[in-house]
N, C-alpha and C positions, 0 to 999 in steps of 0.2 A: 292758437289757444288750446286746441285739442292736444292732450298729452300733459298739460299743466295741472298741477295739484290745486286744491282749494286755497291753500295759503298763497300759492304763486298767483292765482287769479285775483285774490284780494289785494295783494301787493301791486299787481298790475293796474287794477282799478284806481288805487290811490295815486299811482304815478301819472294817471290820466286826469287827475283832479277830481275824482269821484270818491264816494264813501266805500269802505270795504265791503258793505253788504251788496254792492253792485257786482263784485267778484263772486259772491255766493250765488247771486242770481244767474250769472253766466255759467257757473259750474253746474247748476241744476238744469239749465236749458241745453247745455252741450252734452252732458252725460246721461241725464234722465230722459230728456225730451228729444235728444238727437238733432238739435238745431243745425241747419246747414249754412245759415248766413246770419250775420248780426242783425240784418233787417227783420229776421223772423223773431228775434228776442224782443217782443213788444213791451216787456216790463221795463226795459231800459229807456231813458229819456230819448225822445225822437231826435233832438238836436245833436246829442252825443253820438247816437247811432249813425246819423248822416255824416257827421264829421269823420268818423272812423271809416265809413264806407268810401269816402272820397280820398282816403289816404291809406291804402292797404300796405302791409309790411313788404319789405323788399323781397323779391323772389316768389311772392305768392299772390294770387288774385284776390284773396280775402283773408280775414283774421282768424276764422275758425279752423280751416285746413281740411275740410272734407274732400273726398275724392268724388269723381263722377262715375256712375255706373254706365258702362258701354254696352254690355251684353249679359244676358242671363240664360243659363242652360239648366234645365230641370230634368233630372233622370226619372225613370219610372218609379224608383223607390223613394222619391222625394228629395234626394240629394240635390242641392242647388249650388251651381258654380257661377261666380260673378267675375266678370272681367272689368277691372276698375282702371280709370285713367288718373295718373298723377299730375301734379301742377306743371311739371316740366315736359309733359307730352309722352311719357312712357306708360306702360300698362303692366298690370300684375293680376294674378288670379287668387281668389280665396273661395273657400267652399264651406257651406253649411250642411252638416250631416245629421239628419233627424233619426232618433231611435226612441224606443219606448221610455218615456220619462226623462229624456235628455236631448239636448241639441248641442252638437260640437261644432265650433268654428275652427276650421283648419286654415291657419294664417301663414302668409309669406313673410320672410324677414329680409329678402333681397329681390331685386328685379333680375331674374335669371339666376344662374349658379355657375361657380367656377370649379366645382368638384368633379364634374364629368363622369358621374356614375353611368355606366353603359345602359342600364335598364331604366333610366329615368329620362323623361322627355325634357324636363326643365333645363338640364345642362347642355342640351344639344345647341342652344342658342347662345351659350356663354353668359357671362355676368355683365350687366349694365351698371348697376350701383346697389349699394345697401339702402334700405328704407329707413326713414326717420321715425322717431317714436310715434308721432301723430299718424303717420301712414300705416303703422302696424295696428294701433288701437282702432283706427277708422275701419279696418276690415271687420272687426267684431261688431261695430255699430252697423255696418253695411249688411252683415248677415242678419242682425236683429231686425232691420227695416225690411229686408227682402222676405223674411220668413215669419215676420210678425210675432216673434218669440225671442225672449232673452236667452242667449247662449249660456248653457250651464257649464260647459267645458271649452277650453281653448288648447289646441295643439299646434306647436310650431313645427309643422310637417309639410308646409306648402313650399313655395319656391325659395331657393336659397339655403345657405348653410348658416344657421343661427349663431354659431360660435365665431363666425367671421364678422358678425355685427353684434357682438356681445353687449356692449354698453347700451345700445338702443333696445335690445331684447330685454335686458334687466329693467330698464326704465319703463318699458311697456308693461312688464309684469307688475311693477309697482303701481302703475296707473290702473291696470285692470283690477287689482285688488283694492286699492284705496279709493278709487273714483267710480268704478263700476260695480264694486261690492262682491267681487269674486274671491274665492279662497285659493291660495297657492296650490293646494292639493288637487284643484280642478284644472291645473295647467301642466302641460307636458312640453319639454324642450327636447327636440330630436337632433342628433348630430351624427354625421358619418365619421367624425374624428378629425380634429385639427391638433397637431403636435403642441404640447405644453400649454394647453388651454383649460383642461378640466380642473386641475387644482386651483388655478386662478379664478375660474368660474365659481367654484365653491366658496372661496374666500370673499370674492366680491359680492356674492349673493348674501352671505352672512352680514357683511358690512353695510350693504345698501338696502337690503330688504329686511334685515333683522333675523331672518331665518332662511333656510333653503329647503322648503317643503314641496316645491314643484317636482314633478317626476322628470328624471333625466333618462332619455331613451337613446341608446347607442346602437347605431346601425352596423352590424357585423357582416351579414350576408354571405359569409364563408367561414369555414372552420380552420383555415390555414392561410398563411401569408401569400402563397403562390396564387391560389384561386381568388383571394381577395383583390390582389393587384390586377388580375384579369378582368374583374368586374368593376373595380374602382381604381383607375390608373393613378390617381393622386395618392393612393395608399402606399406607394413605394417609399414615400418619405416618412411613413409612420408605421413601423412594424407592429403587428397585431399584439405581440407581447407587451410592447411599450404602451399601447392603447389600454390594455387591460391593467397594467400597473397604474396608469393614471386614473382608471376607474376605481381601483382599490383606494387610491389616495382621496378621490372624491367621496367615497363612502366613509372613509375615516374622518374626514373633515365635517361632513354634513350629518352623518348618522342615517342617511337615506339610502335605500337599496337602488340599484340601477336596473333599468329594463333594457333587455337586448332585443333588437329587431333583426329579423332574418327573412329576406325575400327568397321564396322558393322558386327556382327556375327548373322547369321540367328537364330531367335527365342530366342536369349540370351540377346542381348542389343539393338535390332533394333525395338522395339515395340513403339507405340505412347506414352505410359507413360514414356518411357526412353527419348524420344525427349522432352517431357514437362519438365522432371526433369533436363535434360541438359540445357535447356533454362533458368530455374530458377538458376542453379548453376553458369552460366557465366553472369548472369544479371549484367549490369553496366560496363562490359568490352567493350571497342571499339576494337572488335576483328573479326577475320574471322574464320569460322569453315569449315574444310576440311573433308568430309565424305569419308571413304575408304572401299568399299566392300571387305570382307575377301578374301584373296588369299590362297587356300588350301595348306597345307603341310602334309606330310605322317604320322607324329607322332600324329596328333590330329584329332578328329572327328568333329570339328566345321563345320558348314554349311555356305556356301555362301548365303547371304540374297537374297530374291526374288526381282526382279526389282521393283515390286509394293511397297514392304516394304521400299526400299531405297527412292523411290519418296515420299511416305507418310511421312517418317521421315524428309526428306528435306523440304517439304512444312510446316510442323508444326514448325520446327526450324526457317525457314525463316520468318514465320509470327510473331514469338515471339522474334527473335534476329536480323535478317537482312542478313548479309553477309554469305552465305553458298554456298559451291560448292561440287560436287561429283567427286572424282578422278577416271579417267578412268584407268582400269587395263591394263598396258602396259607390254608386254614381258611375259605374263602368260604361253604360251606354251614352253618357254625356261627357266622356273623357274627363271625369272628375275624380277618378279613383287615384289611389296612391301611385305616384310616379308619372301621372299623365298630364300635369299642368305645364302649359307652354306659352301663354300670352297670345292666344289667337281665338277667333270665333269658333265655337263648337256647336254641334247639333243641340236643339232644344228651343225653349221659348225665349224670344228676344224682348228685352225691355230697356228703354233708354231713360236715364234720369232726367 
């Protein structure tokens, strides 16, 4: 039921021989109250609840579709990482990132990842499968429960490549907006780039969501194709100029600017000439650049850039491009920072659902 709209739940209640208002009650208890089981929805007739509990849908232990929290890691800055179990025995991670006046839920779109970015822990274990709509939306509810606060923003920057699970991601955005009351402008979809997907994403967003106001964040991480392929082996099939052409097409279709993400790796892609080359590469884009100092993972020997190198890179890019920011590393001591998610227990506070 999680992931279904109000009208879908009303229609489902009628199919079960109940009045449509029972669907409205379910909608309220699932999305507003965060019910984990039909048994907890006490406004429903007890006999109906019992009948449904005795006949769960195929492939799922219950009707609502919530995940189980296996482990909770809390960093010193309050960033909270949750290890969640899926109905088929897999696991995924999602992160709640608190800041002044906001709470961001960093959600996964897949269990694992096939893009194999060298600086990212998620890809080291490969891809298990894509997540269903309810499994994506559930992560936002899980963060809300764990932190006792409604997330104000959602970023698809957890495990997986969102554009390899485009249909579920768009359906989850619809649900987050229509059923949880979020605005598209509070949602960011991050991609490392999948050939021939950005124009289609733009068209599908307009067709299915009525508008495409979520932020598209494109991970570049290098100012040229050679270095990009060194960091992202799958990039050999998608030349950087072709990726930028698709970004221009996305902007033309949606009217929305693109955000570019760039992980700074000490001594590798963080030098002044890299900043100059990046500025030339994205010249003409009305865009924002988000610089991300590398967060260490145990399999690689990349170095975190020196603060002075980060600031020098930022100044050069700002002088030649304009909108530039440096992402603060949140949750680093709990392995909850960007690029550190990997589906295993981490240091911190343990809590079982």
